[in-house]
C-alpha positions in Angstrom: -16.1 -59.1 -14.7 -14.1 -55.7 -14.4 -10.8 -58.1 -13.9 -11.6 -59.9 -17.0 -12.1 -56.5 -18.9 -8.8 -55.1 -17.8 -10.5 -52.3 -15.5 -9.1 -53.3 -12.4 -8.3 -50.0 -10.3 -9.1 -48.1 -13.6 -11.5 -45.9 -11.9 -11.4 -44.9 -8.0 -13.3 -43.0 -5.8 -11.4 -39.8 -5.5 -12.7 -37.2 -3.5 -15.6 -34.1 -3.2 -14.3 -31.3 -4.8 -15.4 -27.8 -3.1 -14.5 -24.7 -3.5 -13.6 -23.1 -7.0 -12.3 -26.2 -9.4 -11.8 -26.4 -13.3 -12.9 -29.2 -14.6 -10.3 -28.9 -17.4 -7.7 -29.1 -15.2 -9.1 -32.8 -13.3 -7.3 -35.3 -15.4 -5.9 -37.6 -12.9 -8.4 -41.2 -13.2 -11.3 -41.2 -10.8 -14.7 -40.3 -9.7 -15.3 -36.8 -8.2 -17.8 -35.3 -6.5 -18.2 -31.4 -8.2 -20.1 -28.8 -7.0 -21.9 -25.7 -8.6 -18.5 -23.6 -7.9 -17.1 -26.1 -10.5 -16.2 -24.1 -14.0 -16.7 -25.9 -17.1 -18.5 -28.5 -15.7 -21.9 -28.9 -17.6 -24.5 -29.4 -14.2 -24.7 -27.7 -11.3 -24.1 -30.6 -8.9 -23.0 -34.5 -10.1 -20.2 -36.8 -10.7 -17.0 -36.4 -13.0 -15.5 -39.6 -13.7 -12.3 -39.6 -15.9 -10.3 -42.2 -17.9 -7.0 -41.5 -19.0 -4.6 -43.2 -21.7 -1.4 -41.3 -22.8 -2.3 -38.4 -23.8 -5.9 -38.8 -24.3 -8.4 -37.9 -21.4 -11.7 -38.9 -21.2 -14.3 -37.1 -18.7 -17.9 -38.1 -18.3 -20.6 -36.2 -16.0 -23.6 -37.0 -14.6 -26.3 -34.7 -12.7 -26.9 -35.4 -9.3 -30.4 -36.7 -10.4 -29.3 -38.8 -13.0 -31.3 -36.9 -15.9 -28.6 -35.6 -17.4 -25.2 -37.2 -18.8 -22.1 -35.2 -20.9 -19.1 -36.8 -22.5 -16.0 -34.9 -23.8 -12.0 -35.9 -24.4 -9.0 -34.0 -24.8 -6.7 -35.1 -27.1 -2.9 -33.7 -26.2 -3.8 -29.9 -25.4 -7.4 -29.5 -26.4 -11.0 -30.2 -24.8 -13.5 -31.2 -26.9 -17.0 -29.3 -26.3 -19.1 -31.5 -23.5 -21.8 -33.7 -25.8 -25.2 -34.3 -24.0 -25.7 -38.2 -24.1 
């Protein structure tokens, strides 16, 4: 199904990011596991899915227990605020 929709390899598993990371700088498309030391991330522990197209970026964050989900976009140089969905 993903191939029919053109999503092959659009999102790849990247890595677990431990240590001090800033979600604002994670723009390489993929899936990441983030910890409580990540800044600009709306949940304590969880997954971050990043999609990019030209100068637009989308980040989808989900808590480890799936109870909280957030979405935000970046157009050119400015991130929107996280919106809980």
